[in-house]
Structure formats: structure tokens, C-alpha cells
C-alpha positions in Angstrom: 26.6 -64.9 29.4 27.2 -65.5 33.0 25.4 -63.4 35.6 27.6 -62.5 38.6 25.7 -59.7 40.4 22.5 -57.9 39.8 22.2 -54.2 40.7 18.5 -53.4 41.1 18.6 -50.1 43.0 19.3 -47.9 40.0 16.9 -45.0 39.3 17.2 -45.1 35.5 18.6 -46.8 32.4 22.4 -47.3 32.1 23.5 -45.6 28.9 27.3 -45.8 29.2 29.8 -48.0 31.0 33.6 -47.7 31.5 36.0 -49.8 33.6 38.8 -48.3 35.7 42.3 -49.8 36.0 41.3 -51.2 39.4 38.3 -53.0 37.9 35.7 -50.6 39.3 32.9 -49.6 37.0 31.7 -46.1 36.1 28.0 -45.9 35.0 26.1 -43.0 33.3 22.3 -42.7 33.8 20.4 -39.9 32.2 19.9 -37.2 32.9 23.6 -36.5 33.6 24.1 -38.8 36.6 27.3 -40.8 37.3 27.6 -43.8 39.6 30.7 -45.8 40.8 30.3 -49.6 41.3 33.0 -51.1 43.4 33.8 -54.7 42.5 35.5 -55.4 45.8 32.7 -54.2 48.0 29.8 -54.7 45.6 28.6 -51.2 46.5 27.0 -48.6 44.2 27.8 -44.9 45.0 26.4 -41.8 43.2 29.2 -39.3 42.4 28.1 -35.8 43.1 28.7 -33.1 40.4 29.0 -29.4 40.9 27.1 -28.8 37.6 23.8 -30.0 36.3 24.2 -31.9 33.1 21.6 -32.8 30.5 23.8 -35.8 29.5 27.2 -37.2 30.1 28.8 -39.4 27.5 31.7 -41.7 28.7 34.8 -41.9 26.6 38.3 -43.3 27.1 41.7 -42.0 26.1 44.3 -44.6 27.0 43.8 -45.3 30.7 41.9 -42.0 31.1 38.1 -42.1 31.5 36.4 -38.8 30.8 32.8 -37.6 30.3 31.7 -35.3 27.5 28.8 -32.9 28.0 27.3 -29.7 26.6 29.4 -27.9 29.3 32.7 -29.4 28.3 34.9 -32.5 29.3 35.1 -33.9 32.8 36.9 -36.8 34.6 36.4 -38.7 37.8 39.0 -38.0 40.5 39.3 -41.1 42.6 41.0 -39.4 45.5 38.5 -36.5 45.8 35.6 -38.8 44.7 34.1 -36.1 42.4 33.8 -34.9 38.8 36.5 -32.4 37.8 37.3 -30.6 34.4 39.4 -32.7 32.0 41.9 -31.5 29.4 42.2 -33.9 26.5 45.4 -32.1 25.6 47.1 -31.4 29.0 49.1 -28.5 27.6 46.1 -26.6 26.3 43.5 -25.4 28.8 40.9 -24.8 26.1 40.7 -28.5 25.4 38.5 -28.8 28.4 35.7 -26.9 26.7 35.0 -29.4 23.9 31.6 -31.0 23.5 32.2 -34.5 22.2 29.6 -37.2 21.3 32.1 -39.7 20.0 35.8 -39.7 19.0 38.9 -41.8 18.2 42.6 -41.1 18.5 44.7 -40.8 15.3 48.0 -40.2 17.2 49.3 -38.8 20.4 48.7 -35.3 19.1 45.5 -35.6 17.0 42.0 -37.1 17.3 38.7 -37.1 15.3 35.6 -35.8 17.0 31.8 -35.7 16.3 30.2 -32.9 18.3 27.4 -33.1 20.8 24.8 -32.2 18.1 26.0 -35.3 16.1 26.3 -33.3 12.9 29.9 -32.2 12.3 33.2 -34.1 12.0 36.3 -32.2 13.3 40.0 -33.1 13.3 41.7 -31.7 16.3 45.5 -31.6 16.4 48.2 -30.2 18.7 50.7 -27.7 17.2 53.2 -25.7 19.3 51.3 -26.7 22.5 48.1 -25.2 21.1 44.9 -27.0 20.1 44.0 -26.5 16.4 41.2 -28.0 14.3 39.9 -28.3 10.8 36.5 -29.3 9.4 37.3 -28.8 5.7 37.7 -32.4 4.6 34.5 -33.4 6.2 32.2 -30.6 5.1 30.4 -32.9 2.6 28.9 -34.9 5.5 27.9 -31.8 7.5 24.2 -32.8 7.2 24.8 -36.4 8.0 23.3 -37.5 11.4 26.2 -39.2 13.2 25.7 -41.8 15.8 29.1 -43.5 16.1 32.7 -43.5 14.9 35.0 -46.5 14.3 38.7 -46.2 13.5 40.7 -49.0 11.6 44.2 -47.8 12.2 45.7 -50.7 10.3 44.1 -49.8 7.0 44.1 -46.0 7.8 40.4 -45.7 7.3 37.5 -44.8 9.7 33.8 -45.5 9.5 30.9 -43.1 10.3 27.6 -44.6 11.2 24.3 -42.8 11.5 20.6 -42.9 10.6 21.4 -42.0 7.0 23.7 -44.9 6.4 27.4 -45.9 6.7 30.3 -43.8 5.4 34.0 -44.7 4.9 36.9 -42.3 4.8 40.6 -42.9 4.0 42.6 -40.4 6.1 45.8 -41.2 4.3 44.6 -39.7 1.0 45.9 -36.2 0.4 43.6 -33.9 -1.5 44.3 -30.3 -2.6 41.3 -28.3 -1.4 42.8 -25.1 -2.6 43.1 -26.1 -6.3 42.0 -23.3 -8.6 38.9 -23.8 -10.7 37.0 -21.3 -12.7 33.3 -20.9 -12.9 32.2 -21.3 -16.6 29.4 -19.4 -18.3 28.2 -22.3 -20.6 25.7 -20.4 -22.8 23.6 -17.3 -23.0 20.1 -17.5 -24.5 18.0 -14.7 -26.0 14.6 -15.4 -24.3 12.8 -13.4 -26.9 13.4 -16.0 -29.7 15.3 -18.8 -27.9 18.5 -18.0 -30.0 22.0 -18.4 -28.6 24.4 -15.5 -28.0 28.1 -16.0 -28.3 30.0 -15.8 -25.0 33.0 -13.5 -24.8 34.8 -13.6 -21.5 37.7 -11.3 -22.3 37.8 -8.4 -19.9 38.1 -5.7 -22.5 35.5 -7.0 -25.0 31.9 -5.8 -24.5 29.3 -7.8 -26.5 27.0 -5.5 -28.4 23.3 -6.7 -28.2 20.4 -5.3 -30.1 17.4 -4.0 -28.2 15.4 -7.1 -29.2 18.0 -9.1 -27.2 17.2 -7.5 -23.9 15.8 -10.7 -22.2 18.6 -13.2 -21.4 19.2 -16.5 -19.7 22.7 -17.2 -18.3 23.6 -20.9 -17.9 26.7 -21.7 -15.8 28.6 -24.6 -14.1 31.8 -25.5 -12.3 33.7 -28.0 -14.5 36.5 -30.5 -13.8 35.8 -30.8 -10.0 36.3 -34.4 -8.8 34.0 -34.2 -5.8 30.3 -35.2 -6.2 28.9 -32.9 -3.6 26.6 -30.0 -3.8 27.9 -26.9 -5.8 26.5 -23.5 -5.0 26.4 -20.4 -7.2 25.9 -16.7 -6.7 25.7 -14.0 -9.3 25.5 -10.3 -9.8 24.4 -8.2 -12.9 26.2 -4.8 -12.6 23.9 -2.1 -14.0 20.7 -4.0 -12.9 21.0 -5.9 -9.6 21.4 -3.9 -6.4 23.2 -6.7 -4.5 24.9 -10.0 -5.1 22.5 -12.9 -4.9 22.5 -15.5 -2.1 24.2 -18.8 -2.7 21.9 -21.1 -4.6 22.0 -24.6 -6.4 20.4 -23.1 -9.5 22.6 -23.2 -12.6 20.9 -20.5 -14.5 19.6 -16.9 -14.1 17.0 -15.1 -16.2 16.9 -11.3 -16.8 14.0 -9.8 -18.8 13.3 -6.4 -20.4 16.8 -5.0 -19.6 17.0 -1.2 -20.4 19.5 0.0 -23.0 22.8 0.5 -21.1 26.2 -1.3 -20.2 26.1 -4.4 -18.1 28.6 -6.8 -16.5 27.4 -10.3 -15.5 29.5 -11.9 -12.8 29.1 -15.5 -11.4 31.2 -17.6 -9.1 30.8 -21.1 -7.6 31.5 -22.6 -4.2 32.3 -26.3 -3.8 31.2 -28.5 -0.9 34.5 -27.8 0.9 33.6 -24.1 1.1 36.3 -23.1 -1.5 35.1 -20.4 -4.0 36.1 -20.9 -7.6 37.4 -18.1 -9.8 34.8 -15.7 -11.0 33.5 -15.7 -14.6 32.7 -12.3 -16.2 30.6 -11.4 -19.3 30.4 -7.8 -20.4 27.7 -6.7 -22.7 25.7 -3.6 -23.8 22.0 -3.5 -24.8 21.9 -1.0 -27.7 19.5 1.9 -27.8 16.6 1.2 -30.4 16.9 3.2 -33.6 13.9 5.4 -32.9 15.6 6.6 -29.7 19.1 7.4 -31.0 20.4 10.9 -31.1 20.4 11.1 -34.9 16.8 9.9 -35.0 15.7 12.5 -32.5 17.7 15.1 -34.6 15.7 14.0 -37.7 12.4 14.4 -35.7 13.4 17.9 -34.7 14.4 18.9 -38.2 11.1 17.5 -39.6 9.1 19.4 -36.9 10.9 22.6 -37.7 10.5 22.2 -41.4 6.8 21.5 -41.0 6.5 24.5 -38.7 8.2 26.7 -41.3 5.8 25.5 -44.0 2.8 26.0 -41.8 4.0 29.5 -40.8 4.5 30.5 -44.5 1.0 29.2 -45.3 -0.5 31.1 -42.4 1.2 34.3 -43.4 -0.1 34.0 -47.0 -3.5 33.2 -45.7 -3.4 36.2 -43.3 -2.3 38.5 -46.1 -5.2 37.3 -48.2 -7.6 37.6 -45.4 -6.4 41.2 -44.7 -7.0 42.1 -48.4 -10.4 40.5 -48.4 -11.2 42.3 -45.1 -10.2 45.7 -46.5 -12.4 45.1 -49.6 -15.2 44.0 -47.3 -14.9 47.1 -45.1 -15.2 49.3 -48.2 -18.3 47.3 -49.4 -19.9 47.5 -45.9 -19.3 51.2 -45.7 -21.1 51.7 -48.9 -23.9 49.5 -47.8 -24.2 51.4 -44.5 -24.5 54.7 -46.3 -27.0 53.3 -48.6 -29.0 51.2 -46.1 -29.6 53.4 -43.1 -33.2 52.8 -43.3 -32.6 49.1 -43.5 -30.6 49.4 -40.3 -33.4 51.2 -38.6 -35.7 48.5 -39.8 -33.4 45.8 -38.4 -33.3 47.7 -35.1 -37.0 47.6 -34.8 -37.0 43.9 -35.7 -34.3 43.3 -33.0 -36.4 45.2 -30.4 -39.4 43.1 -31.3 -37.3 39.9 -31.0 -36.0 41.0 -27.7 -39.5 41.6 -26.5 -40.5 38.1 -27.8 -37.5 36.6 -25.9 -38.5 38.5 -22.8 -42.1 37.2 -23.2 -40.7 33.7 -23.6 -38.6 34.0 -20.5 -41.6 35.4 -18.6 -43.6 32.4 -19.8 -40.7 30.1 -18.8 -41.0 31.7 -15.3 -44.6 30.6 -15.2 -43.6 27.1 -16.2 -40.9 27.0 -13.5 -43.4 28.3 -10.9 -45.8 25.5 -12.0 -43.0 22.9 -11.5 -42.2 24.3 -8.0 -44.5 23.3 -5.2 -47.3 25.8 -4.7 -47.8 27.6 -1.4 -51.0 25.7 -0.8 -49.2 22.3 -1.4 -46.4 23.3 0.9 -48.8 24.5 3.6 -50.7 21.1 3.3 -47.5 19.0 3.9 -45.5 21.3 6.2 -47.1 22.8 9.3 -45.2 26.0 10.1 -42.6 27.0 7.5 -41.4 29.7 5.2 -39.7 29.7 1.8 -37.6 32.8 0.8 -37.2 32.6 -3.0 -35.6 35.4 -4.9 -34.3 34.7 -8.5 -31.6 37.0 -9.7 -33.2 37.1 -13.2 -36.7 36.3 -14.2 -36.1 32.6 -13.9 -33.9 30.9 -11.3 -31.2 28.2 -11.0 -32.3 27.6 -7.3 -35.3 25.4 -6.7 -37.1 23.8 -3.8 -39.0 20.5 -3.8 -41.4 18.9 -1.3 -43.0 15.5 -1.3 -44.9 13.3 1.2 -45.2 9.6 1.0 -47.0 7.8 3.8 -45.6 9.3 7.0 -42.3 10.5 5.4 -41.8 14.2 4.3 -39.0 14.8 1.8 -37.8 18.5 1.4 -35.1 19.7 -0.9 -33.3 23.1 -1.3 -31.0 23.1 -4.3 -28.6 25.5 -6.1 -28.0 24.6 -9.8 -24.9 25.6 -11.8 -25.5 29.1 -13.2 -28.6 31.2 -13.1 -31.2 32.6 -15.5 -32.4 30.3 -18.3 -29.5 27.7 -18.1 -30.0 27.4 -14.3 -33.8 27.2 -14.8 -33.4 24.2 -17.1 -31.1 22.5 -14.6 -33.7 23.2 -11.8 -36.5 21.7 -13.9 -34.3 18.7 -14.6 -33.6 18.2 -10.9 -37.3 18.5 -10.0 -38.2 15.9 -12.6 -35.5 13.5 -11.5 -36.6 13.8 -7.8 -40.2 13.1 -8.7 -39.0 9.9 -10.5 -36.6 8.8 -7.8 -38.7 9.4 -4.7 -42.0 8.3 -6.2 -41.0 5.3 -8.2 -38.2 3.9 -6.1 -38.2 2.6 -2.6 -37.1 5.3 -0.2 -34.3 3.7 1.8 -32.3 6.8 3.0 -31.4 10.3 2.0 -27.9 9.4 0.9 -29.2 6.8 -1.6 -31.5 9.4 -3.1 -28.6 11.8 -3.8 -26.5 8.9 -5.2 -29.3 8.1 -7.6 -29.9 11.8 -8.5 -26.2 12.2 -9.2 -26.2 9.2 -11.5 -29.2 10.6 -13.5 -27.7 14.1 -13.8 -24.4 12.7 -15.1 -26.2 10.4 -17.6 -28.5 13.2 -18.9 -25.6 15.7 -19.3 -23.3 13.0 -20.8 -20.7 13.6 -18.1 -17.9 11.0 -18.4 -15.0 12.8 -16.7 -13.4 13.8 -20.0 -11.1 16.8 -20.3 -12.9 20.0 -21.4 -16.5 18.7 -20.8 -19.0 20.8 -18.9 -19.1 20.2 -15.2 -22.7 21.4 -14.6 -24.5 20.0 -11.6 -26.1 21.2 -8.4 -25.5 21.8 -4.7 -28.3 20.4 -2.5 -29.6 19.7 1.0 -32.1 16.9 1.2 -33.9 15.9 4.4 -36.5 13.2 5.1 -38.7 13.6 8.3 -40.6 10.7 9.8 -43.7 12.5 11.1 -44.5 9.6 13.5 -41.0 9.2 15.2 -39.6 12.6 14.3 -36.4 10.9 13.1 -34.6 13.0 10.5 -32.4 11.7 7.7 -30.2 14.3 5.9 -27.7 14.1 3.0 -26.0 17.1 1.5 -23.9 18.0 -1.5 -21.9 21.1 -0.3 -25.1 22.5 1.4 -25.3 21.9 5.2 -28.4 21.8 7.4 -28.8 24.1 10.4 -31.0 23.0 13.4 -31.9 25.4 16.2 -33.1 23.9 19.4 -34.2 25.5 22.6 -31.5 25.0 25.3 -33.1 22.9 28.0 -30.0 23.0 30.3 -29.9 26.8 30.4 -29.6 26.9 34.2 -27.1 24.0 34.4 -24.7 25.4 31.7 -21.1 26.1 32.7 -20.9 28.9 30.1 -20.9 32.5 31.5 -23.5 33.6 28.9 -25.4 30.5 27.8 -27.7 31.1 24.8 -31.4 30.4 24.9 -31.0 28.4 21.7 -28.3 26.1 20.5 -27.2 25.5 16.9 -26.7 22.0 15.6 -25.1 21.8 12.2 -25.2 18.7 10.0 -22.3 18.9 7.5 -22.6 18.1 3.8 -20.2 16.0 1.7 -17.7 18.1 -0.2 -18.9 17.0 -3.6 -21.7 18.1 -6.0 -24.5 16.4 -7.8 -22.6 15.9 -11.0 -19.2 14.8 -12.2 -16.4 15.1 -9.6 -12.8 14.1 -9.4 -13.1 12.0 -6.2 -16.6 10.7 -6.1 -17.9 8.7 -3.1 -21.2 7.6 -1.7 -23.2 10.4 -0.1 -23.3 10.2 3.7 -26.7 9.6 5.3 -27.0 11.5 8.6 -29.7 10.5 11.1 -30.9 12.8 13.9 -33.7 12.7 16.4 -35.8 15.8 16.2 -37.8 17.3 19.0 -40.9 19.5 19.0 -40.2 23.2 18.4 -36.9 22.4 16.5 -36.3 24.8 13.6 -34.6 23.4 10.4 -32.9 25.6 7.8 -31.6 24.7 4.3 -30.4 27.3 1.8 -28.4 28.1 -1.3 -25.2 30.3 -1.2 -27.0 33.3 -2.7 -27.8 35.0 0.7 -24.4 34.3 2.2 -22.3 35.5 -0.9 -24.3 38.7 -1.5 -22.1 41.8 -1.5 -23.2 44.9 0.4 -23.0 46.5 3.8 -20.9 49.5 4.6 -17.6 47.9 3.3 -19.2 46.2 0.2 -18.1 42.8 1.4 -20.0 39.5 1.5 -22.7 38.7 4.1 -20.8 35.5 5.1 -21.8 32.4 7.0 -21.1 33.7 10.6 -23.4 36.7 10.1 -26.1 34.4 8.6 -26.0 32.1 11.7 -26.3 35.1 13.9 -29.3 36.3 11.9 -31.0 33.0 12.2 -30.3 32.9 15.9 -31.8 36.3 16.4 -35.2 35.3 14.8 -35.7 32.2 17.0 -38.9 32.2 19.0 -40.7 34.2 16.3 -43.2 32.7 13.9 -42.0 31.4 10.6 -43.8 34.2 8.6 -42.1 36.8 10.8 -38.7 35.1 10.3 -39.2 35.3 6.5 -40.1 39.0 6.7 -37.0 39.7 8.8 -34.7 37.8 6.4 -36.1 39.6 3.4 -35.8 43.0 5.0 -32.3 42.3 6.1 -31.3 41.1 2.6 -32.6 44.3 1.0 -30.9 46.5 3.6 -27.6 44.7 3.2 -27.2 44.8 -0.5 -28.2 48.5 -0.8 -27.6 49.6 -4.4 -25.4 46.6 -5.2 -26.9 44.3 -7.9 -28.1 40.9 -6.7 -25.2 38.5 -7.2 -27.0 35.1 -7.4 -30.3 33.4 -6.9 -31.4 33.4 -3.2 -33.2 30.5 -1.5 -33.8 29.9 2.2 -36.2 27.2 3.5 -37.3 27.1 7.1 -39.3 24.3 8.7 -40.5 24.2 12.3 -41.3 20.8 13.9 
């Protein structure tokens, strides 16, 4: 190589060079800059461009020198000394908008191009003064990264070079891209036992498959296609699929547990030139199992009717026999009544005696229940100022109260068991026993955990498993734990809330027109009982900071649900709140006396509906 001149005032690397007819040199330096080097004057001049280019690739067409960019084709105008748009086909203005990385000319009216992204090969040709193009023959190399093209016109071949290798194409070969091919369903396999199913592709033939052949694999292919490129398939099972599948290289499709009905499986293939082969169709029907056919159902109905008829006749005979036996028995009993009047009187006396014994037993049960309940002395020892209004509907009660003190923690409970009388009393004794075990033997973390444990024991003792028809006995309860040192209150409730009345300290600052001297604070209970429940959850543990002189009230629903008054309606919650508010400021003994007098006055001559329990505690 001989060095003639060295140009050292360039501000980048020279990427492309082209020589003009007069010998001057055009240079391209990234990003998108063009320089003209004059041989005669040995001068380098930057050519100004109206657009900012990311890159400009220099190409030649005959004596024409043009630049390809992402914004189209441009050429250098020597007279104007600037870059102007360039039409590679002068008669077609759109030929200016091409983005060319490399190209070569096949004829005066056609040329081969790789685009600026260096991925696609496109043949452009001029027809009727219009620029046309096709990519079909070169779709198999759409993913090939192209760096350069080389045309060998003598042998009518061109070469494609890129990072993936070197390709050769003979553009004189004529290939029928529109040749018709048919997608073939090669085989159908029953996945339940790996057996093959005969393939019938005639449009009017529907293959009958048993219900045990409702899991199928379809294998398909595109035969007799000369190209070696990638074949894509898509399929659709009418009667099962909602939409046709996306194109995929998979040559099989599985369907499992197809319901009994008619189906049509359709599959088609697309070659690497984008041509779609003829569709292949397989019609089949999964038959209904024998036990679900109409005649099987008809047999079931006939058998049921026949069995019903037999049972009806048997019951009618049995009823006639029972009627006859009953008539004979009535006659015998009539004679016995006439003959045994004295025996009846004797039995009456025995029944009276038994009733008296039962009453004595219930009275004794009352003493046992009273022994289980905390005594007044015990309650006075633990609670300072308080009252307990306790009125069983019968001799014994389903309501109970429970008090316990461990260290500096006082636990108080007011509960309402399912039912009243003897059944309710048994539940109340069961609840007291469980509370003694839970609070005494277990660490007392919070009120909610105590109720969770109590519910578990009640369900276990009553064998409650949520089965249909089983008893849903349980209890509604309000449980509170008071820390006597910090006056912190913990509360958890199953349906039964807790009312707290507190003296209103901001009486003068209240914005209400008629502010009350006392305010009511209500801690709400969880809407679930101590017992089996449809939607069980952990009981909520409420914490609340008490103050001196606060009054706490827990209660069953007996007071609120009692009928009476002038209209015979229920006492109701709103009236109960107003009653508690009216007794604030009075001693707890006076409050109890007022509540009892009011209850007696309200119910008048109406029988007591339920057990009544109200517990009041003053801090």
C-alpha cells in the first residue's frame, strides 16, 4: 500500500467510503455525519444535513451515490452542496422512503435489499411505474442476522453473509409457493389405554367412540413438502375449544375427559413461506355411558315406581291390620277402664307422688346450682360495689354468672345457655365447670382465648361435629377481665355485648344542645355462640382503659325480650339502655332494686318468658 495523504482532523471513525465521478471522496462517520474530501484541493468539508441521522450507509447505483438511513434514502447534490432525498426508482416517489442496509441490482427494474434492521430480504421491482416488492421466497431466513450481500450475476446466484454463517440462493430457480398440500392427521390414540383409533376424514362420516375413549391424542404432520424449514400448526376442537389455538411447532394435541357429545377436530399447517395448507377434519362422537342413556333412566323410573307400588300395598295391608288391632285394643281397654277405676285412682296418687318427688329433685337441683354459683359473700370479697339481678324462669335457670380472681386479675362472666329449666341448668353447670378448669389451670392470656377454649370444650362434650340434624346447644356469653392495678379491661363476647357508663368530663365543652351527664360506651360481641356455628372464627379480644367510677353491665336477653307494658310488646334494647342511664349516680344496691321493680311493673300479669340475669360492676 502506498500512502498519499493522511487526513488527521476527523472527529470519528470512517465507516463508509464512496468515490464520485470526478474523483472526490464521500466519507460517512457515525453518528450520521457526511464529509467530502476534494482530491484537487486536498480539503475536507462536512456536508450539512437538514435531518439528524443515527447512521448513514453509503451505497452506489451505477454512477449514483446515495445514503440509506432510518429516515429514507438521500444523495449528495454537488451543485447545492447538501444532502437531498433520493429516489432509487425515479418514477416512484415512494422509493425515497426505503431503509436499506445493503443491496444489489438484479436488473434496471429490480434489486435485492436487506433492511436497516439487518433481518429481512426483500425483492423490489418496478411494474407499471410503481414500486412493488415481495419477501415470500426469503421468509426462511427471516431470523438470519444479515451483515452483507454479494451478487454473482454470471452464475445467477447471490450470497448472504451474517453472524450465523453464509447462505447461497439461486434466483433463477422457479418454485411454486402456492402448491396445494393437505395437513394430515397421522394417528389418534386413546390415552386411557394407549390403543389406536381408526382415522376417518370423510366429511359425512362421524366416528363413534365409547365413553371410555374420551381422552385422545391427535398426531398430525404436513407431508410431501420439499422445504426443510419450520412448519407451524394450529387446531380447533369444535364442541370443546372456545377459540382456535395459536400457531405452534407441536405436532400433537391432547384432550382428556371429553364429555359425551359431537365433536369436530380441525388442524391446518403453515409452511415457512407463510402458505397455509388445506385443513384436515376428523368428526367423532363420544357416546353416552349405558347408565345415563334414556332407556336406562326409563328402567330406573319403572323400578322405582314398581318398588313404590309394592311398598304402598304393604303399608296399606299393615295399616288395615293395625286398625283392626287398634279396634280390638280399644274394646279391651274400655273393659279394663270399667273394671279398673280404683286402679286408675291408685295410679293417679302414684303420679302425684312422683310429681312431688320430681319437684323435690328439681328443688334440690336448685340448691346444687346455687352452690355452683358464686355466693354473695364471695362476690362481695372480689368485687367492691356491684349487684347481680338473677331471676330464673323456673326453679332452676339456664342463665349463670361466674367470678374468679387470680393475682390482680378479676374475671367475671354473665352467660345465657340454650333453653331454661333443667336442660339449661345442666348447661350452666357445664359452663361453670369448664370456666373453672380453663381460667384456673391454664395461663390467662386474654379474654378471646378463654372463649375459644370454652367453645372447644362445649363442642367436644356435646359431640358437636356440624352434622345435619344434631343439637346446636351452646351459650351466649359476655366475659371480662379487669386488671385491678392498671384498670385495663379485656372483653370478649358471644352475642352478648358489654355496656360501660362513664361520667361525661367534657360536659361544658360539648357541642350538643343537651349533653348528657353520662356517656354510654358499648363493646360489641362477635355474632357467634359458644357452640357449633356455620362460620366459626376466633373470638375478638377487646381492650379498654377503665377509669374510676365507671359502671360495667353484662346481661342475658331475658330482661330485654320480656313481653309486657301497655301494648304487650318486648322491653327492647333501647328502653333497657335508657333504664341503665337513669340509674347512674345511684348505689349499685339501689340500681338493682330499681331494675327489679321496673321488671315486675313491666311484665304485669304476663308470664316470665326467659331466665333473667343482669350483672353490674362499679370500678
